[in-house]
LOTIKE-378998 format. One record per residue (C-alpha): residue in three letters; x, y, z. Coordinates in steps of 0.2 Angstrom, whole numbers, plus 5000, padded with zeros to 4 digits. Example, Ala and Ser with C-alpha at 12.3 -4.5 7.8 and 13.67 -1.06 7.14 Angstrom:
REM LOTIKE-378998
ALA506249785039
SER506849955036
REM end
This chain:
REM LOTIKE-378998
MET546443754767
LEU547143674751
ASN547443834742
LEU549143864733
ALA549444034740
ALA548943984757
ILE550143834756
HIS551543944751
GLU551244074765
ALA551043934778
ILE552743844773
ALA553644014772
ALA553144054790
ALA553843884795
VAL555543894786
PRO555744074782
ASP557644064779
ARG557743914769
ASP558143934749
CYS556543944740
LEU557044004723
VAL558744014714
PHE558944104697
ARG560744164692
GLU561344284705
ARG559644284714
ARG559544174730
LEU557744204737
SER557344134753
TRP555544084757
ALA555244234767
ALA555944344752
VAL554744264740
ALA553244274751
ASP553744464753
ARG553944484734
THR552344394730
ARG551344484743
ARG551944654735
LEU551544594717
ALA549744554724
SER549544724732
VAL549944794714
LEU548644694705
ARG547344744719
ALA547844924718
HIS547344914699
GLY545644844704
LEU546044654700
GLY545544524711
CYS544044414714
ARG542344484712
GLY541444374725
GLU541244194730
ARG540644064718
SER538744064720
GLY538243944705
ALA538743864689
ARG538444034679
ASN539944124687
TRP541243994692
GLU542344034676
SER542244224677
ARG542244274695
GLN544244314695
ASP545244424684
HIS546444334673
ILE548244384672
ALA549344334657
LEU551144264660
TYR552144314644
LEU553744264651
TYR555344164649
ASN555944054664
GLY556544154679
ASN556044194697
GLU554744324689
TYR553744174681
LEU553444084698
GLU553244244707
GLY551844304694
MET550944144698
LEU550944164717
GLY550744344716
ALA549144324706
PHE548444184717
LYS548744294733
ALA547744444724
ARG546444314721
CYS546744324702
ALA547044174690
PRO548644174680
PHE548844094664
ASN550144034653
VAL550644114637
ASN551644024623
TYR553144144619
ARG553244064602
TYR551544124596
VAL551344244582
ASP550244394582
GLU548644304577
GLU548844174590
LEU549344284604
LEU547744394600
TYR546644234600
LEU547344184617
PHE547244354626
GLU545444374619
ASN544944194623
ALA545644214641
ASP544844384644
ALA546544444650
ARG546544594661
ALA548344604664
VAL549944544657
ILE551744524665
TYR553044514650
HIS554844514647
ALA555344674639
SER555844584623
PHE554044544619
ALA553644734621
PRO553644764602
THR552444624598
LEU551244684612
ALA551444864605
ARG550744794589
LEU549244704598
ARG548944834611
ASP547444934602
ARG546644764598
LEU546644714617
PRO545444834625
LYS545144724641
LEU546844734647
ARG547044874660
LEU548744834666
TRP550544804659
ILE551944754669
GLU553744734661
VAL555044624667
PRO556844684662
ASP557644564649
PRO559544544654
GLU559944474637
SER559644644628
ALA560544804632
ALA559044904628
CYS558044804642
ALA559344814656
ARG558744824674
GLY558345004679
ALA557845054661
GLU556145134658
PRO554845014651
ARG554844994633
LEU552944994631
PRO552245174636
GLY551245164652
ALA551945004657
LEU552544974675
ASP554244924679
TYR554144754688
GLU555444774701
ARG555044964705
ALA553144924706
LEU553644784719
ALA554744904729
ASP553345034730
ALA551944914735
LYS551644854753
PRO551844674757
GLU550144644763
PRO549544464768
PRO548244384757
VAL546544384762
GLY544944274757
LEU545944134749
SER544843994745
PRO545043814738
ASP543843864724
ASP545043994718
LEU545543954700
TYR547143884692
ILE547143894673
LEU548243814661
TYR548043834642
THR548443684632
GLY548443644614
GLY549043734599
THR550043594590
THR548443504585
GLY547143634587
MET546843814596
PRO547343824613
LYS546043784627
GLY546043854644
VAL545843714657
LEU545043764673
TRP545443694690
ARG544843724707
GLN546543744717
GLU546143614729
ASP545843494715
ILE547443534705
TYR548443514722
LEU547843334725
ALA547943284707
ALA549643354701
LEU550443474714
GLY550543384730
GLY552043274729
PRO551943084728
VAL550643064741
PRO549843234744
ALA549643284762
ARG547743324764
THR547743464777
LEU548843634779
GLU549543574795
ALA550143414788
ILE550943504773
VAL551843614784
GLU552343484796
ARG553143374781
ALA553943534774
ARG554943574790
GLY555843414786
GLY556643484771
GLY556143454752
PRO557243424737
ARG558243554727
ALA557543534711
LEU557843604693
PRO556343604681
ALA557143624664
PRO555743644652
PRO554843814650
PHE553743874664
MET552443904651
HIS552043724649
GLY551343624664
ALA552643504666
ALA553843634671
HIS552843744683
TRP551943574691
ALA553643524695
ALA554143684703
PHE552443684714
ASN552743504718
VAL554443544726
TRP553743694735
THR552343604743
LEU553643484749
GLY554643634756
GLY556043624744
THR556943734733
VAL556643774715
VAL558243814705
VAL558143884687
GLN559543864675
SER560444024669
GLU559944004650
PRO558044014650
ARG557744024632
ARG558443874624
LEU559043694629
ASP560843704634
PRO561543544641
HIS563043614649
ASP562043754658
ILE560843614665
TRP562143494671
SER563343634677
THR561943704687
VAL561443534695
GLU563343514700
ARG563543694707
GLU561843694716
LYS561843514722
VAL560143484714
ASN559243314719
LEU557943314705
VAL557843364686
THR556343374676
ILE556343354658
VAL555043314644
GLY555443154634
ASP556743114622
ALA556943284614
PHE557743344631
ALA558543184635
ARG559543164619
PRO560643314620
LEU560843284639
VAL561543114638
ASP562543164623
ARG563343304633
LEU563643174648
ARG564743074636
GLU565843224631
HIS566043304649
ARG566243244665
TYR565143334680
ASP564943294698
LEU563143244698
SER563343144715
SER561743244722
LEU560543204708
ALA559443064714
LEU557943064702
LEU557743114683
SER555843144680
SER555043154663
GLY553243174658
GLY552243254644
ALA553143154629
ILE553942994625
LEU555442934635
THR556042784626
ALA556742634634
SER558342644625
LEU558642824630
LYS558242774648
ASP559642644647
GLU560842774640
LEU560442904654
LEU560642764668
ALA562242714661
GLN562842894663
LEU561942914680
PRO562042744689
SER561642814706
ALA559942904699
ARG558342834696
ILE557142884682
LEU555342924685
ASP554342924669
THR552542994671
VAL550842994661
GLY549743144663
SER548943294654
SER548343474658
GLU546643404659
SER547043244670
GLY548443294681
ALA549643144685
GLN548842974679
ALA550242844680
ALA552142824683
GLN553542704681
PHE555242694689
ALA556942634681
SER558642614689
ALA560242554683
GLY560142364682
SER558242354679
LYS557442324662
ALA556742494656
SER555042504646
THR554442624635
GLY552442624638
ASP552042514653
PHE551542604669
GLN550642584685
ALA549142684686
ALA548642804700
PRO547142774710
GLY545542844701
ASN546242804683
VAL545442674673
VAL545242634654
LEU543542654647
LYS542742564633
GLU542942644615
ASP541042684616
LEU541142754634
SER539842614639
GLY540942564654
LEU542742504659
VAL543942394650
ALA544142234659
PRO545942204664
GLY546742064654
SER545442074639
GLY546642144627
ALA545342274622
THR545942454619
GLY545142604626
TRP545242774633
LEU546342814648
ALA545242914660
ARG545242984678
SER543843024690
GLY543943124707
ASN544943284707
ILE544743334690
PRO544443504681
LEU542843604681
GLY543043604661
TYR543643724647
TYR543543904649
LYS541943974638
ASP541743804629
ALA540343694635
GLU540443584620
LYS542243524622
THR541943514641
ALA540543404637
ARG541543284627
THR543143284637
PHE542243264653
PRO540943124650
VAL539843044664
VAL540042854663
GLY538942744675
GLY538542894685
VAL540342944687
ARG541143094679
TYR542743074671
VAL544143164661
VAL544543074645
PRO546043184638
GLY546243074622
ASP547542944626
ARG547342764620
ALA547742634632
ARG547442454638
ILE547542364654
ASP548442194658
ALA547742074671
ASP549042114684
GLY548442304682
THR549942354671
LEU549442504660
ARG549942494642
LEU549942674635
LEU549842674616
GLY549542854610
ARG548643004607
ASP547042984597
SER547243154589
VAL548843084580
THR548242914576
ILE548442864558
ASN547142754549
THR548042654536
GLY547042514526
GLY545742514539
GLU547042484554
LYS547342614567
VAL549142654570
PHE549742754585
ALA551142884579
GLU552042874596
GLU552142684595
VAL553142694578
GLU554242824585
HIS554642714598
ALA555142584587
LEU556242694575
LYS557142764589
HIS557942594593
HIS559042624577
GLY560742694582
ASP560742824568
VAL559042904573
TYR559343064583
ASP557543114583
CYS555943064573
VAL554043114572
VAL552842994563
VAL551243074554
GLY550043004541
THR550043064524
PRO548843034509
SER548942874500
GLU547842814485
ARG547942634490
TRP547942644510
GLY546942804512
GLN548342864524
GLN550142794524
VAL551342794539
THR552642924535
ALA554142954546
LEU555143114547
VAL556943064553
LEU558343174560
LEU559943074558
ARG561543084569
PRO562843184562
GLY563843084549
ALA562442954547
ARG561842924530
PRO559942894526
ASP559542714524
GLU557642674524
GLU557942484522
SER558942484539
LEU557642584547
ARG556242474541
ALA557242324548
VAL557442394564
ALA555542444565
HIS555042264560
GLN555842204576
HIS554742304587
ILE553042324577
ALA551842234566
ALA552142254547
TYR550742374543
LYS551442494556
VAL553142504548
PRO553342674538
LYS553042664520
ALA553842834517
PHE555342914525
VAL555743114525
PHE557543154532
VAL557643324538
ASP559043444545
GLN558043494560
MET556543444570
VAL555343574575
ARG554643544592
ALA553843654605
PRO555043724619
SER554343594631
GLY554943454619
LYS553243404612
ALA553143364594
ASP552343494582
TYR551243364571
ARG550643514561
TRP552343564556
ALA552643384553
LYS551243354542
GLN551543504532
ARG553443464530
ALA552943284524
ALA551743344511
GLU552943464504
ALA554343324503
LEU553043194496
GLY552443314483
GLY550743334492
GLY550843514498
REM end
């Protein structure tokens, strides 16, 4: 049975003493994680939470399970929260801890949250919202070691809340029952270009689409047999509240491996990451694009670590440019880089490998089975080698849709030629040899003088300049062009703004109409903790700098 809780239980029974989860001083075996997540499931069930019956039709598939909010930084409790909820047949969902009160209120209400597991430092925020969230019936507080007021053993800061560790200690580790491949996995996505949306997957589908390793085993027996051989020791560096990180964790677990969490979960600390890799003999590190890669490679130039265990650096969810891949491989000559394409709605769609001595690419990928490029008008498939641009799409194991949003579901999951696809919004074309060329997200496309310019493509070009530490490209109003291409640029320390030099480098990689007509030099770049660009902030900052806001 391809259910995430059932898979973890089966592997734990097969390899109980192997390391499953390492965070700071905690080194939890597979048996220990199974015990702790069973106890958490018992706590949830004791408060009346779980599944209210099997799916009997389209009318109740999205609301038959209670939804549990995970308002947490990285740590063992986040992944335990997911597994414990699954074992209670609840559906956990991710909460972006950068959200302000109104965004949190929207998310909790939209998700119909019945319980929340949260770090104690978020208690004051939840206290302000508590009276406006009448559906929430259970509050579970995790001690926050960074705050003396939230030390382990202290009373919860939110009156009436349960202390996470005491609740687990008092509960019985009862095995889960009734688990189903139809049990839900929920991932909230968005917030940089619109309000967050809850993507609903069957657990069997998300396992096959994103969580089952490079080639998913398709029976529980085959999964366990593969896990007996041992899986990688992996460090997913981004926040678990984003799919890229907890997908990496579950991929490792379905292979029978060990998830290692860096000691500093609140910010990107390159020394913490590399020293954890060294200490724990990590084989696989997951990052998200250039925003993660740049400080990591800079740290490797400054300090030497024993990274001989590291075999693979994986990136997904944001741009990882060819020049940065080359820099990383120069510092990690024995490792390979896996660059992946995917989304919350599609799972893993395409990938490319790079190794020392090979020619790295920014946007060329090999598509996974079931992935195609659809025509602009969704009338059929784009023919390989035609040069036409279309929509990257996937069929097969795809989500049920968006929670409580039939209109967006219909737009994102169209039926073309009798086949249901997911079309997340990425533009692409496909070459005659099957190579997939990813162009960029339609939501951040700039229409300048009647020409479409993909923001990511311009960002790739500018990052070839040695003085550019980071950049984000947006469209700003223009009387002549309608929109003009505008680049927000964060320079390396000591570098001076030089627009002509930046334009000259860009001209080497993109057509003239794509080259930025305006530059805004910034002291810091605002990105999500996952590394993804915050295009709403970028547009506002550009408008202010150019006199339009």
